[in-house]
N, C-alpha and C positions, 0 to 999 in steps of 0.2 A: 432881197427886197420884194415884200408883201405884194401880191399880185394886184390887191386892192389901190396900192401908191402906184402902180406902173400905169393901170387902165383909168384915164379922165375923162373922156368924152364917149364911153359906150353906155348905152342905157336901153335895156329891155323891159318893158312893163309886165306884157303877159308871155308866156312861152309854155309849148307844148314839146312834150318830150314823148315820143313815139317808139317804144322798146319793147318787144313781146316777153322779154324776161324781167320780172319786176326789180329782181336784186339789180340788175344792170341799169334800169332804168333809175331806180334809187342812188346808185352810185354816179351815173350823170348828173343829177339834181345837186348832190352834194358838191361834186367838181365844178359845177356851173355856177352855184353861189359863193364857192371860195373864189372863185376866178373873178367874177363881177365883182365882188367887195360889198354885196348888199343882196337881199332876199326880194327877188322879183315874184310876181304870182307865175306858179308853174303846174300845168296841168298834165298828168302822166296819161297816156292811153296806150293799149297793148296791142292793139290791131289797126289794120288798114280802115275798118269800118267805123270804129270808135274815132280815128282821127279826121275821117269826113263829117263825123257828126259832130265832133269837137269844133272844127271850122266853122261849122254853119250856126253854131251857137254863140260864138264870141269872136271878137277881133283880137287877133294875135301879133306881136312884133316879130316872133322867131319860132320856128319849127325846128326841132333837133330829130332826125329821122333815122332809123336802122332799115337797110334795104331789104333784109329777108325777115317777112313778117308772114305768119300762119295762112292769112287769108287774102292777100295782096301783093303784088308786085311794089317795091319800092318805085321803079321806073313809070308804073302807072300812077301813082300817088303823086311822084312829082308832074306828071302832067295834069294832074288834078288841081295843083297847087299852080300851075302856070295858068290855068282858065281862072282863078280867081280874081274878082274886079280889082283888089288892092294885090300888089307885091308883096309878097312875105318873104323874108330871106331864110335859106334853107341850109341846115349844115348837117351833112352826112356822116355818122359814126357808124362804121361796119367792120364785120371780119370778113367779109367778100373778098376774094381775090383773083375773081374772074376779070380779066382784063378787058373782055368784051363790054361788059356792063358798066365798068368802071369808067370807061370810054365814054359810054352812053350818059352816064352821069353828069360827066363835065359838059358834055352837049347840052345839057338841060339848064345849064347855067346856074348853078347852086354855087352859094357863096363859099362853101369849104368842103373838103372830102378828106376826112380822118379816119386813121384805122383805129381800132379799139385797144391799140396800145400805146395811142399818144401820150405827150408828156404835158403838164400844165401849161409850159410856154408854148407848145403848138396849140393848145386849146386858145388860149387867151389870143393867139394872131386870128385863128378862125372868128372868135368873138368881133374882133377888131376889123376883118373882112366883110363879115355880115352887118357890121354897124356902118360900113361906108358904101355898101352895095358893091365891092370891089370885084376885080377879077377872080376868079376861083382859087382859093387857096388850097392847096395840097398838101398834106402830110408828106414828108420826105420818104416814108415809107411806103407810101401807096407811090409817089412819084418814080421811085425804084421800080417797083412794078410795071409801070407803064412805058418806062423809057426802052427804048430801042437797044440791043446789046453793048453794052458799057465801053469794050474796047481799052486798051491802055492799062488792063490791071488794076483798075479802081477798086478796092475794097468797099463792103457795105457802108462801114462808116465813112470813108472819103464820098462816096455818093451821097450819101445824107448832107454833108457839109456842104457838097457842092450846089445840090439843090438848093438848100438855105441861102447860099451867097447868090445864087440866080435870082433869088426871090427878093433880093436887096437887103439881107441881115446883116447886121454887124457882127464882128466877134464875138460881143458879149451876150448879143441876142442867140447865136447860134450856141454858146456856152450854155446858156440857161435852157435852151430848148433839146439839148441833146444830155444834159447833165455831167458837163466836164469842163475842164478849167479854159481860160482864154488862151494859155500857153500852148494845151493840146489842139483846141481850134487852130493855132497858126502854124502848129506842126502838121496838121492835115493840109492845110491850104499850100504850104510848101510843097507838100509831097504832088497835091494835085498839079500845082506849077509845073513841077519835073516832067510828070508823068503825060500831061496835055500840052506840053510846050508853050504855054502861056504864060504873059509876063504879070499881068495884074487882073482885077476882077473883071474889067470890061471884057478882056479877051477870054477870060475862063468861064463869064456868062455866054458868050457869043459861042464859044465850042459847046457848052451844055444845048443851047437853043437848036445848035443845028443837029444835034441828036436825040431830040425828043419824038 
């Protein structure tokens, strides 16, 4: 199903993409337009200073921010955004694997925290979270980094399925997010139940939350 048929109530008019690599910024722009299903006004900036200047010149609905910039800390920029008179949803897309930094990002209350290797379905979920100002949506790959030792011998893919189940995703949305069939998701779900000694989604979610 095309993404623009899935997203029904997500609308952003003005968006800033702050990414220091122009090619990556253009890629995010293309990905964003495809995910939304329409072409918003997008301003691309490549440094922290440019971001601050852009925020002072225009009202924006969403900021997509890389944590690693040549002239500023992503955490410092998040603090600047928090001080803005109007709340601006923020989606972080970064290759950062420093768990101390990623935990601090969560504490700043961003709407989504994504790996640069995210799928279209994960990106769509991030946009939905930003539109609702919901609890931080965390890419399963990053959640895996932030989690305590997995225990029970879970594989990386089982861990990704577990995180998405705990976030309330259906088998169908998990299959789209991970690029596999619904039957494969069900197989991973069955193995998760065996390895964690849980009988249903509620118990599995509780098991996961105890280990966050």
